[in-house]
C-alpha positions in Angstrom: 154.0 -162.9 -14.1 150.7 -164.4 -15.2 147.8 -162.2 -16.0 144.4 -162.5 -14.4 143.0 -163.6 -17.8 145.7 -166.3 -18.2 144.8 -167.7 -14.8 141.1 -167.5 -15.5 141.5 -169.4 -18.8 143.5 -172.2 -17.2 141.0 -172.4 -14.3 138.2 -172.7 -16.9 140.1 -175.6 -18.5 140.3 -177.3 -15.1 136.7 -176.7 -14.2 135.5 -180.2 -15.5 138.2 -181.8 -13.3 137.1 -179.7 -10.3 133.5 -180.6 -10.8 134.3 -184.3 -11.3 136.4 -184.5 -8.1 133.8 -182.6 -6.1 131.5 -185.6 -5.6 132.4 -188.3 -3.0 131.0 -191.1 -5.2 133.2 -190.1 -8.1 136.2 -189.9 -5.7 135.4 -193.4 -4.6 135.2 -194.6 -8.2 138.6 -193.1 -9.0 140.2 -194.5 -5.9 138.7 -197.9 -6.7 140.0 -197.8 -10.3 143.4 -196.7 -9.2 143.8 -199.4 -6.6 141.9 -202.3 -8.2 142.7 -201.8 -11.9 140.3 -201.9 -14.8 136.7 -202.5 -13.9 133.4 -202.6 -15.8 130.2 -200.9 -14.7 128.8 -204.0 -13.1 131.9 -204.5 -11.0 131.8 -200.8 -9.9 128.1 -201.1 -9.1 128.6 -204.1 -6.9 131.4 -202.5 -4.9 129.6 -199.2 -4.4 126.1 -200.4 -4.0 124.7 -197.7 -6.3 122.3 -198.2 -9.2 123.9 -198.9 -12.6 122.5 -195.7 -14.2 124.0 -193.7 -11.3 127.4 -195.3 -11.9 127.1 -194.7 -15.7 126.3 -191.0 -15.0 129.4 -190.7 -12.7 131.6 -192.5 -15.3 130.4 -190.1 -18.0 131.3 -187.0 -15.9 134.7 -188.5 -15.1 135.3 -189.4 -18.7 134.3 -185.9 -19.9 136.8 -184.5 -17.4 139.6 -186.6 -18.9 140.0 -188.7 -15.7 139.2 -192.1 -17.3 140.2 -194.2 -20.2 138.1 -197.1 -21.4 138.8 -200.3 -23.2 136.2 -202.4 -24.9 136.6 -206.2 -24.3 133.9 -208.3 -26.0 130.7 -206.6 -25.0 132.0 -204.9 -21.8 133.7 -201.6 -21.4 136.5 -201.5 -18.7 137.5 -198.3 -17.1 140.8 -197.2 -15.7 141.8 -193.9 -14.1 143.8 -191.5 -16.3 145.5 -188.6 -14.6 148.1 -187.4 -17.2 146.1 -184.6 -18.9 144.3 -183.5 -15.8 147.5 -183.4 -13.8 149.2 -181.3 -16.5 146.3 -178.7 -16.4 146.2 -178.7 -12.6 149.9 -178.2 -12.4 149.7 -175.3 -14.9 146.9 -173.7 -12.9 148.8 -174.0 -9.6 151.9 -172.6 -11.1 150.0 -169.6 -12.5 148.4 -169.0 -9.2 151.8 -169.3 -7.4 153.4 -166.8 -9.9 150.6 -164.3 -9.2 
């Protein structure tokens, strides 16, 4: 059985993901990247009708949460959704909660 401290530690590890997923614009970005493949900031900006600095801010939060991977091609950076690390942590968190 998991202790309260174990659950708390894993929850803290997941907090960046929870924060990132809590914003509808970031949810839209992730869905777009998942369905449309790699996109750069300009392409995301055009689809969401948000300012470029706003998109960059959201991409930074998603990247810090481990939900994006980026690839530089020429002068552009293309972003893709990346779920493997986040899903492992979230699964671990849910399992610990379930075991409590």
